[in-house]
C-alpha positions, 0 to 999 in steps of 0.5 A: 282696707280698700284705698279711697278714690281721689277726685279733682279738688273743686276750688276757686281761687279768688282775687285778693280784693274779693278774699278780703271782702268775703272775710270782712263780710263773714266777720261782721256777720258773726260779730252780731251772733249772740247767745239768746235765752229769751225766745219767741214761741213763733214757729220757724221754717224747719227746712231752714234748720235742716239746711243748717244741720246739713251744713254742719255735717260738712265739717271735717272729722277724724278719718272722715268718720263723721261721728255726730248725730243731730236730733231735731225736737219740735214735739211739745211733750218731748220738749217739756220732758227735756226741760223738766229733766234739765232743770232737775240736774241744773237745780242740783248744780246751782244748789249743791254741785257748782263751786262758789268760784263758778257761781261767782263767774255766772252771776253777771249773766243772771242765769239760774236752774230755771230753763224756760227756753227749752219749752218756749223755743220752737225747736231744740237740736240735740247734738250727740257724739258717736263714740264708736261705730257698729259694723255688724255688731262689732265696735269700730273705734272713732278718732278725734270724736270731741274735736270733730263734733265741736267743729260741726257745732261751730259750723251749725251755729254759724249757719243758723245765725247766717239764716237769721235764727237765734240759738243758745249753746246749753250743756245741762250737766250731766246730760245722760237724760237726753240719751234716755228720753230720745232713745239713742243707742249706747254708742251715742252720748249727748254733746250739746243742746241747742234751742233755736228760734226767733228772739222774744220781743224785747229780748236782752243780752249781757253787754259783753266785749270780745277780746281784740285781735292782738289779744288772741293772735300770736304771729311768728 
């Protein structure tokens, strides 16, 4: 295997005060991010979404294999098909598959098997994980796929929010229908379904609290 070329690191060391200002600014920005289930059908600038996806693709990945694919869906008919397939699975989940403990945990959020947002939101981003590469028909193992794609999704959510868009992380389970409807190859598996748009007028979200820093940080 050829050795990679190394180049000088492009890094700017900031004064402590500027570091603190940027860290606080980012914290205040992400504190306002919420999962939205009520979207406006108003169009959004798709180039902004594409830029957010490009930011997501800058995430670190195991051996730099970048095992992700982002499918952007704006076609109303395809969105309708995704909604119908997702609701069919979710109805089975809520009525038959989910244990009572899980249903009880979901109850305060008022969710059910109906997923209107999959049609209302102007676009859907379907994130696929690429379980293995294909080089001239030969499988090439990918490493740390789940972790890598999870990191990319975190970048994506932050980028969308920073750009002024609302989003939701949705995981209808099982999600195999997404690969079928979007005609993805066998080495790509659905990872996350993200509706994106502007919140509907009067949209509400649950009044929840985040854990304090002293509840999530252990310092040695």
